N, C-alpha and C positions, 0 to 999 in steps of 0.2 A: 504494500500500500504506500502511496506517495504521501506528501505532506498536506495535500488537499485533494478532495474527491468531489466531482461534479454530481450532485444528487438529482438535479433536474437542469434543463437548459437555463444557464445563467445563474444557477444556485450552487454554490460551493460550500463544502463543509471542511473546516480546517482540522487537521489531525492533532491529537493531543501531543504528538512528538514535535510539533512545529516550534514551540517556544524553546524547549531544551536543545533542539538541533540548531536553531539560530544562535542561542547563547554559546553553544560549543564552537560554532563557526566564528563567532566574534572573539572568543578567547584564543582560538588558534591563530586568528589574524593578529591579535595583540602579541602573541609569542613570536610569530614570524617577524613582525616589525622590531621587536626587541633584539632578535638574533641578527637582523640586518644592521641595526644600529651598532651593535657590538662589533660586527665585522668592519663596518666603516671606520670605527675608531682605530682598528688595527690596520687600516689602509687596504682592506681586502673586500672583494665582492664574490659572492657565491650564488649559484642558481638556487632559488628557494626549493626546487625539486630535490635538491640534495640535503634538505633539512630533515632531521629525524627528531621527533618530539616524543620524549619518554615520560609518561605520567608516573611510572614506578621504576624500580631497578631494571636496567636493561637485561635482556635475555642473554646477550653475548657481550664479550669484553669490548670496551671502548678505550683507545689510547689516543691522546691528543693534547693540544695546548688549551689551557683555560683562557677564554677571552672575555668572560663575564661571570660575575658571582653576585647574587642578590638574594634578599629574603623572599621566601615563598609564602610566609604567613606573618601576621601582625604580632605574634607572640615572640618572634625571633628564634623559634625552635627548629625551623626547617629552612634549608637554603636551596637555591637553584644554581646549577653550573651550566654554562654554555661552553662547549668544548669543540674546537676545530680538530677533527680527527684525522689520523693518518690513513683512514679508509676513504678519504675524499668527501666525507659528509660532515656536516656541522650538527652537533647533538645538543639538545636542550633536555637536561635531566633535572626533574623537580623532586621535592619531598625528601631531600637528603639531610642526614644528621649533621647539624651545625658543628658538633664537636669533631666529627670525622674529617670534615673538609676545612678545618681551621687553617691549615698550612697550605691549602691549595690556592695560592695567590695568582693574580692575573699574570699570564706568561709562563707559569710553571707547567711542567708536563705531568699528566696524571693518567692513571689507569682506573677505570670504573668497571666493575663487574657485577654479576648476579649476587644475591645475598649468600652469605656463608651457609652451606648446607650441612656442616659438620655438627651443628647444634651447640648449645651452651655448655661450658665446663661444669656448671652447677648441675645440669641435667645428667651428665655422665657420672658425676660424683654420687648423685642420688641413686642412679641405677646400680652403681658399683657397691653401694652400702646396703642395698635391699637384700634381705634374706628370705627366701621362699615367698617372694612377692610382697614383702612388708618392709617399709623403711621406718626406722626408729630414730628420731632426733637425739634421744639420750645416748644411743649407741654411737651415733655420728660424733657427738660431743666428746665422748670418751675416746674415740679413735683419734680425733683431732688433737686432743691434749697429749695423747701418747706420742704422736708423730711430731708435735711441736712445730708445725709448718705454717701457722697462721700469722700473717703480717700483723705486728703490734701485739700479738698475744690475745686478741679479742675473740676468744673461742665461742662465747655465747652469741655474739653478734654474727659470727661466721655461720653458725648453724641456723640462727634465726633467719638469715637471708635465704637459706634453702627452704625453710618452712614457708616463707612468704611466696617463694616461687611455686611451691606445691599448692598453696591457697589459690593462686591465680589459675593454675592448671585444673584445680578442682572445679572452679566455676565453668571451665570449658569441658567438663565431663571426662577428663583424661585420667585423673586419680580419684581416690576415695579416702576420706578421713574416717578411720575406724574409731579412734579416741584421741586423747591429748598427746599420746606418744606413739601412735601407730598410723601409718598411711599405706593403703593398698596401691601397689605400683604394678602396672601391666608389663608383660614381657617386652613389648615393643615401646616402652615408655619414651626412650630418647628419640626414637624416630617420630612418634606422634607429637612430642613436644616441639621438635624442629618444624614439623609440618604445620603445627598450630601457629608458630611464629611467622612462617612464610605466608600463611593464609591471611595474616593480619597486616600484610604489606611489608615483608622484610625489606630492610633498607639496603641500598647498594653498598658493596665493598669499595672503598676508595683508597688508593695508594698513590702518594706523590713520588713519581719516578725521578723528578729533578725540579728543584726550586729555581734553577737557572734557565733562562730562555735560550733558544738556539744560538744566538749570537754570542752570549757569554760562554756557552759550552764550547764553541769552536776555539776560543782563545784561552780556555781554562787550563791551569797546570795540574788539576786533580782528575780523578776518574769520573767521567760524565756518563749520562744516558747514551750519548752518541758513541762513546768508547765501547760500552757494553754491547751495543748493537753491532758495531764494527767487528769486534772480536767474535761475536756469535754468528756473524754472517747473516744478520736479520734484515733483509731488504724486500722479501717477497710480499710482505703485508703492506708495503708503502705504495698506495695508489698514486699514479702520476698526475695528481690533481690536488689543488688546495694545500693543506698542511702536509699531506703525504709527500708531495713534490718538494716542498720546502725542507722537510726532514731529510729527504734523499740528497738534496744539494748540500745541506749542512754536514751530512756524513762524509761527502766527498771533500769538503773543505777541511774538516777535522782530520781526515786521513792524510791529506797533504801536510798538515801541520805536524802530525806525528812522524811522518817521514822526514820532515825538515829538522826536527829535534832529535832524530836518531832512535825513535821508539818504534819505527816500522821501516821496512825496506821494500822497494818495488823490484821484483825479480825480472829477469830477461823475458819470461813468458807473460809478463803483465800482472801476475798475481802479487798480492801484498802479504808479507809475513810480518807479524807483530812480535814485539819483544815478549819473551816468556814472562808470565805473571804480570802482564801489562797493567791490569786494573790495580793490583796490589801495589805495584811500583809507583803509579801515578798518585794513589791515595797517600802513600808514605811521604812522597815529596810535598804534597799540599799540606799535610798535617805538620810536617817539620817547619814549613814556611809560616803557617798561621800560628803555630805554637811559639815561634821566635818573636813574631809580632805582638802576641798577647803578653809575652814575658816582659816586654818593655813597659807595659802598663801595670803589671801585677807586682813587679819588683821581687819576684821569686823566679828561679829558673824553670824552664820547661824541660820535661824529659819524655822521650818517646817510649811508649809501652811496648814491650817485646811480646811476640806471639807465645802463648803458654803462660804468661806472667799473670799473677793475681794482683790487681790494682785495688787500692782502697783509699778512702779519704772522703772529703765533703763534696757532694754534688752541688756545685755552686752556680751552674748555669749551662747554657748551650751556645753553640756557634754553628752557623749554616755554611757548609763548604760545598763546592761543586761535587765532591765525593759523597755528600750526604750530610745529615745532621749529626753533630758530635757533642758529647757531654764533657763538661770541664770538671775534672775531679782534682781537688786541691788538698795538699797537706801543708803543714807549717813551713816546710823548707822547699817545696816543689809542687808542680802541678802537671797533669797530663791530659791528653785528649783521647777519648775512646768513643766508638760508635754508640749513638744514643738509641734507646728503644723505649717505646711507650710505657713499659712496666715501671720505669724509674721516675716518671714525671711527678708522681705524688711524693717523691722522696727529696724534692728540691730543698737544699739547706741541711740535709741530713747525711749521716755517715752511710756510705754504700761500699760494696765490694763486689768484684766480679773477675772472671778469668777471661783473658783475651784469647780468642781462638778463631783463626782463619778469617780475620777481618771483621769479626763480630765479638760480642761479649756475652758470656753466660753469667747473668747477674745473680748474686746471692744476697738477698735482702732480709734484714731483720732476723726473725727466727727461722727464716727459710734457708739458712746456711746449708750448703751442700745440695741445694735444689736449683738446677739451671733453669732460668726463665728466658 
């Protein structure tokens, strides 16, 4: 049925779908104008036929440059990103978690994917603690105290958070409360809980691949997104249009720079060979340079952390490098830079410790000593 039906000659009946359809068309028009405006600010033009508008998490992975970022709601809890993708399309992704995209600045390179299907750690913990289909908070509390792996030692609060999760899932009909200390857990609990979250509009996974735009990456002394693509031979997903074409050109310029500084060579057959452990080498150079620069302002010497070393001290802040985000860990007589991970964010200003391993850090925090995070 159309939006209007002729009931008699000259007499038309409007469909109930007319108003919502017109409203949807108007909203889509507003979104397209917003995307075109963002592109013009970047000095770019794109065919609106290449625009992709996502009302929820995209079904497939999107990689590209952020060209716009704005609030999706008046409460400031959700954001919209406009991403110029390497697939030759411009994507409008709304309803994103403001916390997750805090560091996705204009010009940064991001990866947006479907919601995490692995489920919540709390759900896996509940399923693991259930005995014969029954979860007991008192048993969980006893186990948590025995293992001593709860940050800050708040065991009661730790178990209470799991009970709150169960209360929410009880309202969804997934679990059953038997009494104050017993919950009936189905065998497929973790799967059903994950499906419940997804059905409620699971939010997209967002990862910042580089805080530096293409131009800064071309001339950077650290390990960049372009370098990782060059080493991995990743070019097939770059559509020769829009940002995909720009990324391909930037990779060629970065390759020439690496050749010029002796980190790559062009062989007689035209193939390019890169320095062994190129990414690690570039990262080490940048960390050494930035560390020396920071030392001039801190009045304590900088020391490079060796692979396999346990670093400890006060987590005093972060610094953004082309190689990624790094945590500043200080002692009274020196400081070092180590790769940052979200797990330590809440420990700013506190004592932290971790083992440097293969360009990352296995953090051991609070009472979780010995547990890699």
